[in-house]
N, C-alpha and C positions, 0 to 999 in steps of 0.2 A: 257760578260756585253753586253748591248744593245749600238749598234753602235753609235745612237746619240738620242737625247731627242725627244720625240714624238711631231711632229708639224701638225696641223689639219687646214683645213679652218674654215671661220667664222661660216658656217653653214654646217651641214653633210646632205646628203641625204637618207633618210630612204625608205626601200623595203619591209616592212611589206605586205602591199597591193599586192605587185607583187607575192606573194605567192597564190593569189585568182587562181582559176580554169579557171576563164573568163567565166564559166556558170553563167547566171544571177540569183542572189539571192544565190549563192554559195561563200562564202569568206564573209571576214570581210566587205567590201564595196561595195559588189553587182556591182562592176563595170566591164565593159568588156575592159580588155587590150588585147593590139596587140603587137606582136614583133615590127612592123615597129613604132607603137607609143611610145614604151619605147625606142627604138635606137633614136627616134628623141629627146627624154628626155637627153640621153647621149651626143648627138652631141649639144645641146644647152649648157648643164650642163658644160663640161669640158672647153670650151673657157673661161666660165664666172668665172672660179676659183673652182667651186664646184666639187670637185674631190675626195671627200671621201663618200663611198657607205658603208651604214650600213645594215646588213642582218643577218640572222639567220637560222639554221637546223630547228626551230620551225616554221618558216614562210612556211605554206603550206607543211610542211615535205620535205624540200629542194629544192621544186618549185622556190622559190625566188633566191635562189642561182642559180639555172640552168637558170633562165630566165635572170637574171643580168648578167650571163657570157655571154649569146647570144647578150644582148644589148651592151656590151662593146667588143666582139670580133672584132679583127682587131687593136685594139688599143695597142700601146706599155704599157707594164706593168708598167713602171716607171710612167706613165702620170696620174694613180689613186691609190687611197688606198682602201684596202678591210677591212673591219670590220665585222667579224661574231664570232659565240658564241658557247661554249659548254653549252648544258641543262643538267644539272644533272638528272632531270626528264626523260630526252631520252635515258640516257647512257645504253649502250650495258653491257653484261656480261663477256666481254674478260678479259685479263690480264690488259691491259691499255684503258680504255672506253675513256679517253679524247683525247690519240693519235688517237683511231679510228675514233671518231667522226671529229677530226680536217682533218683526212686524206680523209674522205667522203666529206667533205666541199672542200677541195683542189681539188679533182677529179670532183667534179660538177662545180667548178668555173675554173678549167684548169689553175690552177697556182701551184707553189711550195712553196708560202709563203704565210701567211696573215699578213697586217700591224699591225692590232689590234685584238687581241683575247679575248674575255670577257668569264667569266664565269657568265652564264646569271642570274641564281639565287642562292642563298646561303644555299644550300641545306646541305651541310656538308663541310665548309672551310677548316678544317684541313685536310680532306680526298683528296679534289680534286684539292686544289692549288699547292700541290708539284709536281704533273705530268705535270704542265706548264714548269718547270725548264728546263727539257731535251729539250723540243721542243723551248724553247728561246736560248738553247745552240746551238742547231742544226740551228737555223735562220729560221725553219719552222713557228715561228712566231717572230714578231719583237717587239711587246708592248705588255703589258697586261692590261685589265680593269676589272673592277667588275660592275655588274649591280643588282640592287635591294638589295644591301647589306648596312646594317647599318653601323653606324661608328666603332661599336666595331669588326663587321666582316671586315670591311676595313683595320681595324689596324692589325687583324689577318693575313689576306692575305699579307699584305705589310712586316710583319715580316717573314713570312716563305720564301717569294721571297727574302727578304733582306739576308737571311743567304747565298743565293748562287748569291749574288751581283745584284739583279734585285729589282724592285720595281712595285707597283700597279702605272701605271701612268694616268689612268682615271676611272672615276666613272660615270656610267650611270643610271640615275633615272628619274621616271616621276616627271616633275616639269611645272608647268603652273600658271596663275594668279588664278585659281581656286583651285591649290593642291601644297602647297609650304612646305610641309612636310620635304623635303631635307634640307630646309633652316632654319626651326624652329628646326630641330635636330642637326645643327650646321655642317651639312655635307658640305655646300658651303664654311664655313669658313674653314673648314678643307682642302679643296681643295685649295682654295686661298693660305693658309699660306704654303703649301707643294708642290705648283707647280703642282698640278694634274689638269688634263681637266676634268671639271665636263660637262658631255652630259645629255641635257634634252630632253626628248621623251614626246610626246603628249603634246606639248606646246598649239596645236590649240584644244586639247581635242576632236579629231576624228571630227572636223568640228564644234563644237559647238561654238567655239570662231572664226568663220570667219565672223560672223556678216550676213551669207547668210542665216541663220536659225533662226526662232523665233516661237512662237505659231500658227501664221497664214501660216509658212512654215515650217513645221517639217523636221526631218531628214528621209530620204526614209525608208517606212514602210517595216517591215521584215527582216531590217537589224540589226545586233547586236548592233550598236551603237546608233539606233532609241531606243530600249529598255533601254538602259543605259540614254540617254539625252532628249529624247522627253518631259518627264514628267517634267524636272527641267528648260527648255528652259524660261518661263516665269520669273523665277529668275535671269535669266541671262541678262535681257532686258537692265537693267540700264547700266551694264557694257559695253555690246555689243554696245550700243549706243554711249558711250562716245569713246570707242575704234575706231567706225566709224567715229566719230566727229574729233578725233586727226589724223586720217589718212587723213580725207578730206583736212585738212589743208594742208598737206605734198604731196598732189597727190597720197596718199596711202589708201590702205584697211583695215579695223580692222584687218584681218590675219597678214598683215603686221605689225602691231602694236604688235599683241601678241608676234611675232617673234624677233622684236626690243627689245622688253621688256626683253626677256629670254637673248639676247646678251649684253643688258645693265647690268645685274646681273651677267655678267662675264661667263655665260653658252655658251656651245655651242649645239644650237637647232639641233635637228634630226626632219627633216621635210620630210613627205612623199610626194613624188611626182610622179603622174600618168601621168601628161599632160605636154608637154614641156612649154605651156603658164603659166603654174605655177610658172616658174623660175622667170619670170619677178619681181613677189612679193618679191621673196628672195633677188634680187638685190636691191630693194626699202628697206626693211628692214635691210640690210646690211649697208647701207649709212644712215640711220635715227638715228637721235640724239634725244631721248626722255629727258625732262628736270626732274629733281630730283621730282619736284612737279607733273608732270605727272605720273610718276613711283608710287607716294605715293598713287594718288588719284587712280589709275588703283587697285593698291593692297588694297585699302580701299574697293573699288567696289567689288572685288572679294571676300574678306572677309565677306561683308554684304550679298552676294548672298547665303551664308553660305549652300553649297552644297558639299556631299562628292563623288569625282568622284575616289577614289582610286578603281584600278583593282583588279578583283577576285584572282589575282596571286601576290599581294601586301600585305605586312605587314605594319603596322605603324612602321615609322621610330624611 
């Protein structure tokens, strides 16, 4: 059995962008990341209680895991939690592809266990989930989550683990003011009722909900996110303007409001942080109380924008 229930900070830190090679125009965000800069992020995050780092083999094909380990080096392993993923689409053809991929992650991160291990996409729940049981029994993984799974797939994974005395303790899906598929499908309710942590990724829609971008200030040309979001920025204006106004009343930004909204919904937002300064916003978001009226108004504006920001890797929930 897992030794104790999963406990996580209010906000998790995502390292998808840490998988960028650092060359201009190469990678998701086209930003140049440096080892000292990322170490600075860790040094500011840890004392502020942001101690859960979410990564994956698929982020830069292992580069994110390697860079994260460098940034955390020298810290006691008990001071932070590591969350990484088995991606079925990247599975090798050995006898035990799940254990193999986990071992590669452990080697890259210089650790002998992962606090939270996810099945990244629901390629074949019945095939991959049983392989997690020996890894839980040996302590190489402490807790299991599933990402991008629908309700039926979450229940199946939970049943398979349950036969060995374990359970799905976390769900990680795309969830934002523009994309509430998991709520409409009943996944948030399922998580609430069953004491499962719901992790929300893309809460800021790759920057489109930060209030920093608009038709006059589009996302950086040539980046993959520009291709997805620049065309819809005019339709987000009413929402981002309202988020900016709600934030201004509290000395906060639109991005802080988007994050605070996810927290108010009972989610643990996973926010990508590439600069130490971004952590100030997460501290503000964590302490922000939105009223029920504000939440309802923001959701109505999100619905009125009428955009589909579902990722190419996601199916309808």
